[in-house]
N, C-alpha and C positions, 0 to 999 in steps of 0.2 A: 324670950330673946331680948326684950327691952331691959329686963333686969340684968342680964349679962352685959349688955352694951353699956348700961349705966354704971355698973360696978367696975368694969374694966376700962371705962372712958373711951369706948370704941364708937365712932360716929356712924358707922355703916355696918349693917349685917346682911347676909345673903341667905335667903330662904329658898331652897331648891325644891321645886315640885317635880314629881315623876309623872309628867304629862306634857303633851305638846300644847302649844298655845300661841297666842299672838306675839309673845316675846316678853322680855324683861320689863317690869314696871317698878319704879322707885316710889315708895310710900314714905312720906315725911311724917314722923310721929309728932302729933300736936304737943306743944309746950315742952319739947325736948330738943336736943341737938342730934337726935338719932334718925337715920333713914334706914328703911328695910327694903332691900331689892328682892322682889318676887321673881325668881328665875326658873322658868319651865324647861324641862328636858323632854325631848321626844323619844320615848323608849321604844317606839315602833321602828325607829331608824336602824339601819345596819350598824354593827359594832364599830366599824371605822368612823361612821358619821357621829355616833354617840361619843366617841373619844374626841372628835373634832369639837363637838358641842362643849365638852368639858374643858378643852383647851381654850375656847373662846371665853368661857365662864371664868377660868382662873386668870387669864390675861386681863379681863375686865376688872376683876377684884384687885389685882396687883396695881393696875393703873389708877383705880379709884383710891387706893392707899398711897398714891404718889410714888410708887416704885416701878421699876422695869420688870416686865414679864420674864419668867424663867426661860432660858434658852433650851430647855429640855421639853420633849413631847411627853405624852401620857405614858409612854413605855420607858421613859428615862433616857432616851437617846437624844443627842443634840440635833437641832433642826436648823436649817437655813431659813432666813426670813421669807424666801420665795416659796417655801414649802407650806407655810401656814396661811390658810385662808382666813383673813380677818374681816371679810365683807359683812359678816353677821354680828360683829361686835356691837353691844349696846353702848349708847353714849354713857360715859362714866359719871358725868356730873348732872344728869337730868333729874330734876326734882319735880314732885307733884305739887 
């Protein structure tokens, strides 16, 4: 992952784990400008909640890249801001 980030000049990568856990952790790679976000998903969750987890993940990635999140949900339908629960969004600029 570090090689891809270095070659593409990407400062942040997202490593998605298929397990529940304490939440996202940002790891700053020593002697580089690269950070890796360890992002766990709870696969024991109901499908709707798993899609919500993915929505939170993609929104966090867009925000970390300095862009606005997509107005589409995981099924490709437009959403209103009141429909999206953002209470579990990780801090986009937290560094270790």
